[in-house]
C-alpha positions as CSV (number, residue, x, y, z in Angstrom):
1,X,0.6,15.2,7.2
2,X,-2.3,16.6,9.2
3,X,-4.8,14.9,11.4
4,X,-7.5,14.9,8.7
5,X,-5.3,12.9,6.2
6,X,-6.3,9.5,4.9
7,X,-4.3,6.6,5.9
8,X,-3.3,4.7,2.8
9,X,-1.5,1.5,2.1
10,X,0.4,1.2,-1.3
11,X,0.0,-2.1,-3.1
12,X,3.2,-2.5,-4.6
13,X,6.8,-1.8,-3.1
14,X,8.6,-1.5,-6.3
15,X,9.7,1.6,-8.1
16,X,6.2,3.1,-8.7
17,X,5.1,2.5,-5.1
18,X,8.3,4.1,-3.8
19,X,7.8,7.1,-6.0
20,X,4.1,7.2,-5.1
21,X,4.8,7.2,-1.5
22,X,7.5,9.9,-2.1
23,X,5.0,12.1,-3.6
24,X,2.3,11.3,-0.9
25,X,4.7,12.5,1.9
26,X,4.2,16.0,0.7
27,X,0.5,15.6,0.6
28,X,-2.0,16.8,3.1
29,X,-4.7,14.4,1.9
30,X,-2.9,11.1,2.3
31,X,-0.6,9.6,4.9
32,X,1.2,6.5,3.6
33,X,1.4,4.0,6.5
34,X,2.7,0.8,4.8
35,X,3.3,-1.3,1.6
36,X,1.6,-4.5,0.5
37,X,3.7,-6.6,-1.8
38,X,3.4,-10.2,-3.3
39,X,7.1,-10.6,-3.3
40,X,8.2,-12.5,-0.4
41,X,11.8,-11.1,-0.7
42,X,10.2,-7.7,0.1
43,X,7.8,-8.7,2.9
44,X,8.7,-7.8,6.3
45,X,11.2,-5.2,5.0
46,X,11.3,-1.6,5.8
47,X,11.4,0.8,2.6
48,X,11.7,4.5,3.4
49,X,10.5,3.8,6.9
50,X,7.3,1.9,5.9
51,X,6.8,-1.8,6.5
52,X,6.0,-4.2,3.7
53,X,3.2,-6.6,4.6
54,X,2.0,-9.7,2.7
55,X,-1.3,-9.5,1.0
56,X,-2.4,-12.4,3.1
57,X,-2.3,-10.2,6.1
58,X,-4.0,-7.4,4.6
59,X,-7.3,-7.5,6.7
60,X,-5.3,-7.3,10.0
61,X,-3.0,-4.6,8.6
62,X,-6.0,-2.5,7.4
63,X,-7.6,-3.0,11.0
64,X,-4.3,-2.4,13.1
65,X,-3.2,0.7,11.1
66,X,-6.8,2.0,10.7
67,X,-6.2,2.3,6.8
68,X,-8.8,4.3,4.9
69,X,-7.7,3.5,1.3
70,X,-5.4,1.2,-0.6
71,X,-3.5,2.6,-3.7
72,X,-2.3,0.3,-6.2
73,X,1.1,1.1,-7.8
74,X,1.7,-1.7,-10.1
75,X,1.9,-0.2,-13.6
76,X,3.0,-3.3,-15.5
77,X,0.4,-5.6,-13.8
78,X,-2.3,-7.0,-16.0
79,X,-5.8,-5.6,-15.9
80,X,-7.0,-9.0,-14.6
81,X,-4.4,-9.2,-11.7
82,X,-5.4,-5.6,-10.8
83,X,-9.0,-6.7,-10.8
84,X,-8.0,-9.7,-8.6
85,X,-6.4,-7.4,-6.0
86,X,-9.4,-5.1,-6.0
87,X,-11.8,-8.0,-5.5
88,X,-9.6,-9.2,-2.6
89,X,-10.5,-6.1,-0.7
90,X,-14.1,-6.5,-1.2
91,X,-14.1,-9.8,0.6
């Protein structure tokens, strides 16, 4: 990734998130810097060289890693749940 790429967090460390990060690694536009996941079992783990963070720490993570965007990779999640996630970033 080049110096002008956007740093992104991927919300969802499941199969879809892992595939998304795999694709982004070949992108010059986005640089994945970590995952966010609701599952405690995944939090504080390393997946493909990226840390998995708790949604509760999202403000600190965004500031510390200088994140530009958050991509939601949760295809099986309900529309209302996705909206709740989006609203949490606006707070």
